[in-house]
N, C-alpha and C positions, 0 to 999 in steps of 0.2 A: 662176353657179349660186346658187340660194338654198338655205337650210337644208332646206326642204321637199323640194327636188329631190334633195339628197344623201341624205336618209333612205331613198329608194327603192333606193340602191346599197349602203347600209350595213346589214348584218344585225346584230341584237343579239347580244351575247356571252352565251352560255349557260354557267352554271357546270357544271364537270365533276362527275359523281357520284362520291362517295367509293368507293374500291376495297374489295372484300371482303378479309379477311385473306389468303385464299389467292391472290387476284390480286395483291395488294400484294407478297406473298413472291415470286411469279413475276417480277413487274416488277423487284424488287430484285435477284434472281438474274441476270436478263438484263443489268441495268446493271453488275453485278459482273463478269460474263463479258466484256462489251464493254470494260470498263476493263482487265481482265487481258490481253485480246488486244491492246489498244493498247499497253500497257506491254511486252508480249513483243515486238511489232514494233519498238518504239523500242530495246529492248535489243539485238535482233539487228542492227539498222541501226548502232547504236553500235559493236558488236563488228566488223562488216564494215569500218567506217571505220577503226577502230584497226588492224585487220589490213592494210588497204591502205596506211596510213601507214607501218607497219613494213616492208612490202614495198618501198615506194618508197625509204625510208631505206636499206635493205639494198642495193638495186640502185644507188643513187646513190653509196654508199661503195665499191662494188666496181668502179665504172667508173674507167678510168685518167684521170688529170688531163692535160689538154691544155695 
C-alpha cells in the first residue's frame, strides 16, 4: 500500500474541545467516585482474603496430627 492509499483509511485526529467548568467538575467527581469504588472493592477483597487465611489457619491447627 502506498501512503495515498493509507490516507483513505486514517481519519485526522481532532482536538477535544475544552470542558466548561461545570462539565469539568462533573467529570472530576465521576473519576473520584470510580476511584473510591475501586479502592472499596480492593479493601473488601483484602479483608475477605485475610479472613479466609485466618479460618484456614484455625482449622488446620484444630485438626489432629496423623
